[in-house]
N, C-alpha and C positions, 0 to 999 in steps of 0.2 A: 504493499500499499504506500503510494508516494506521499511526500509531506503536503500538508494543506495548501500551501499557496504557489502559484504560478510567479515568476518574477514580475509579472504586471500587477498582480493581485499584492504582491509584497510592495511594490513601488508604490501603490496607492494607500495603503495602510501606514507606510512610513513616511509619506510625502517626499520621498525620494524617486528622482527619476530612473528609469529603467538603464539609461546610459551611465549614470552615476553609479548604481549598483555592479554593472559590469565593470567600470574602473576599480571600484573597492575589491572585486574579485580578482582583476588582473594584478593588482598592486599587494594582494595578499593580507587584505585587512578584514573582509568578510567572505568567507567561504560559503557558498550555497550548500544547505543540507543534502543535496542530492543532485547530481547531474545526469540526465538521460544519455547514456551511452550512444544511442543511437540518432537521438535529435539533436543533442547538446543542450536541450532545455535546461534552464536551472529552476530549481524548487526550494524554497525557504520555510521555515517552521516559525511559530509564533513567539517562541522564546529567542529568536534572533531579532526581534524588532527593537529592543533596548539597545544591543551593540550597536545596530545600524544607526539608530539615532544618535548614540554618542560619539560615533565616528563622524557623523554629518556636523555636530557641533563644534567638534574639536577642528575639523577643516574650516568652519566657519570663523574660527578664531586664528586662522592661518597656522595651525600647529602643523609642521612638516610631516609627510607619510612616514618617514623613518621614526619620528618621535611618536606618531599615533600608535604605531606598531609597538613601541615600548611602552607606551601607557597601558594600552589593552593588555600586555603580557605581564604588567607588574601587579605586585600586590595590592590591596586597597590602600594601605597607608603611603606606600611609594606613589602610587597613582595619584593621590590627592596631592602629595607635595610637587609632583611634576607638573600637574595642572596649575597649582599656585604659582609655581616659579614662572610658567608661561604666561599667566595673566598678570604677573608683575612686569614682565618685559612689554607686554602689550599697554599696560598703563604708562609706562615711561614713553613709549612711542606716541601715545595719545597726548601726553603732556606737551611733547616737543611739537607735535603738530598744532595743538591748541595755540602754543605760544608763537609760532610761526604765523599762524592765521591773524591773531589779534596784532602783532605787529605790522603785518603788511596791511591789514584795514586802517590802521592808525597813520601809517606812512602814506596811504592813498587818500587820506581825508585832509583837504587843505585847510579846513577851519579849525585844527588842531595844531597848526604850525607855531603859534605864538607861544613863546617861554618866559616865564617870569624869572630873570636872574638876579642875584644879590651877591655883592661883593662884600665879603665878611672877613674880618681878622679874627682869628681864633687865638687865645692864649695858651701858653703850656699848662698841663694840668696832669695829676697823678690820677691814674685808674687801674681797677683790676682787669688784666686782660689774660687771653690765651693766645698763644702764637703758634703757627704751623707753616710749613712747606708744603703747599697743597696742589694738586692738578685740578684744572677747571672743571672737569666732570665731577670731581669730589667735594666741590667745595660747599653744596648745601648740606651733605651729610654731615661733614665736618663741622660746619657753623652751627647745625642744630645740636650737635654732641657738645661743643664747646659752650653755647648759650646756656644749655641745662646745668653744665656744671657751674656758670657762674651764677644762675638763678638759685641753684640749691646753696650754694655758699653765702650769697648776700640777699636776703628776703626783703620785700618791697620796702619796709621801713628804713632800710640802709642805702638805699638808692636816691642818688641826687639828681638823675637825669637818665634820658632815653639811651639805649645801648646803641654801639656804633661798629663800624668796621673800618680796617683799612687794608686795601688790595694793591699789591704791587703792579706796577704796570707790565712786568713780564708775566703775570698770570693771564693776561688777554693777548699779549703779544706771542708767547711762547707756549701757552697751555700750563704753564706751571710757575709758581712763584710765592712769595710770601705772604701771609695772611695773618690778620691780628683782629680779634673781635674783643669788646671790652664793655664794661659798666663803670659809669662815674659812682662812686659810693662814698659814704661817710668816713670810713677807715679801711683803706684798701690793705690787703694782706694777702700773702702767698699761701697756697694751699694746693696741692696735688700739681695739675698742670697750669693753675693760675699764679701769675707774677704781678708784681707792683710794676707798672710802666708810667714813665713821663712821655706824654705825648708832646712833641715839638710844637712851637707855635707855628702857624701857618695863615697865609693869605689865600682865601678860597673863592672862587666863582660857584654859587650855590643855587641849585634848582632843586624843587620838589616833585618827585614822580607820584602821581596818584594812582591807588589801585593795585591790583597784584602785579607780580613782577614778570608776567608773562612777555610784556613788552618795555621793560625797562631799558632795553637796548636802545630804543627809539629817543628815549629821554637823553640817555648817554650821548647819542648822536647829535641830537639838537644842542645840548650844552657844548658838545667840542665845536660846532658850527659857530655858535654865539662866541665863544673864546677866540676862534680864527678871526672873525669878523672884527673884533675889537683889539686885533694885535697883542693878543694874550697867547702863552703857550704852557703846557702843563709841566709842573716842577714837583715829582714826587708822586707817591701812592695816592690812589683815587681814596676819597673819604665817604663813607656811607653813614648816616645817621638815621636809626629806625624810629621815627617820631611815634608812629602807629603801626603794630605789625601783628603777625599771626599769635604772638604771646598777649595782646591786648585785646583782639577781637577775632570771631570766626568770619567776619564778613570782610573778605578781601577787597571790596569796593571801597572801604574806609582806610585802607592802609596808607600811610604817607611815609615816604622814604626820601631823605634829604641826600643829594649827590654833591659832594664837594670836591671840586677840583683844584690842588694846590697850583698858584699860577705865578707867573711874573710877566711884566710886560716887556715885549720884544723892542729892541732898539729901532729907533725910526731910521729908514733907508734914506 
């Protein structure tokens, strides 16, 4: 007695095309329960419906065929971890795509070209800071860990201003460079990776980036254009001050990030 469903019937109940089922068979992902040796017709059983749909969902998530095979062959715990890992990669790709779209939309809207820039002299000051030599791809994870350490060491009552960061030019030009994140506090003290650091005085061209950091590169570019138009050049690491950030509100539209470029005026030609 043959299995209950022809390939056409199986395609109907799984919402997969006959062509797709044949491709899964050829790739070794889903073998028919029986193949008629005279006609070559494929037949499937009802208990093959869930595996077929799992394969389909994995392929919708762009899981490579070889990885689909590994997932199907793995034990449940390993299978769940492999799917979680792949979803993490997809989320990273989605975040990069979203950031690119936001940046492009802002770049192509002429009504957002105006930028308010303030010239500011910042005095020297002592802060609690964590320093590192970081790759550009690893900055966000490193920053989150460093800020968590600073937050744990200095509760809100001890803080005297918003946190900030210093980013060496090499981080952007070569993909790796020195980074420092800090908090101004009443009594800076060393602990773990935290050091007491004296920030040098600086003359800054300052602009505020509004909202999430998906398109912060656009604000950087416009501040750079403003500096060039006013015969100024960057002198030293970029300063960022997180006036309002993810530690203050879950609403990214309310984030405010000051970008400060240490500058000096070019000699007139």
